[in-house]
C-alpha positions in Angstrom: 18.8 -58.9 1.2 20.5 -62.2 1.2 19.9 -65.1 3.5 21.8 -68.2 4.7 20.4 -71.5 5.8 22.1 -72.8 9.0 23.8 -76.2 9.0 24.7 -78.2 12.1 27.2 -76.3 14.2 26.5 -72.9 12.6 26.2 -69.9 14.9 25.2 -66.3 14.3 28.7 -65.2 15.3 30.3 -67.5 12.7 27.9 -66.4 10.0 28.5 -62.7 10.8 32.2 -63.3 10.7 32.3 -65.1 7.4 30.0 -62.5 5.8 32.5 -59.8 6.9 30.6 -58.1 9.7 32.6 -56.6 12.6 29.8 -57.3 15.1 27.3 -60.2 15.5 24.7 -57.5 16.4 24.7 -56.3 12.8 23.3 -59.6 11.8 21.3 -60.5 14.9 19.5 -57.2 15.1 18.5 -57.1 11.4 14.7 -56.9 11.2 14.7 -60.1 9.0 16.0 -62.0 12.1 13.4 -60.8 14.6 11.4 -64.1 14.7 14.6 -66.1 15.1 15.8 -63.8 17.8 12.5 -64.0 19.8 12.1 -67.7 19.4 15.3 -68.7 21.1 16.5 -68.4 24.7 20.0 -67.9 23.2 19.6 -66.4 19.8 23.2 -67.1 19.0 22.4 -70.9 18.8 21.1 -72.0 15.4 19.4 -75.2 14.5 19.9 -76.8 11.1 17.5 -75.3 8.6 17.2 -71.9 10.4 17.2 -69.1 7.9 19.4 -66.1 8.8 18.9 -62.8 7.0 22.1 -61.2 6.0 21.8 -57.4 6.0 23.2 -55.4 3.2 26.5 -53.7 4.2 26.5 -50.0 4.0 29.6 -48.4 2.5 31.5 -46.2 4.8 32.0 -42.7 3.3 34.2 -40.2 5.0 35.7 -37.0 3.6 39.3 -37.1 2.6 41.8 -34.2 2.2 41.4 -34.4 -1.5 37.7 -33.7 -1.2 38.4 -30.5 0.6 40.2 -28.8 -2.3 
């Protein structure tokens, strides 16, 4: 699992977006961010030096018509 250290002006939303996540909740609700989430009244606000865990993205697998043959 990767992590990113927040700089001045960083937000969870911005980090989630730049890491390619469709939802901020994918990053915010990662178990590695539980202490960060519980220690802030607004967990979207980061302080310089905060460490944000970046979850591993799961590959989406869905059947295709080719798989059916």
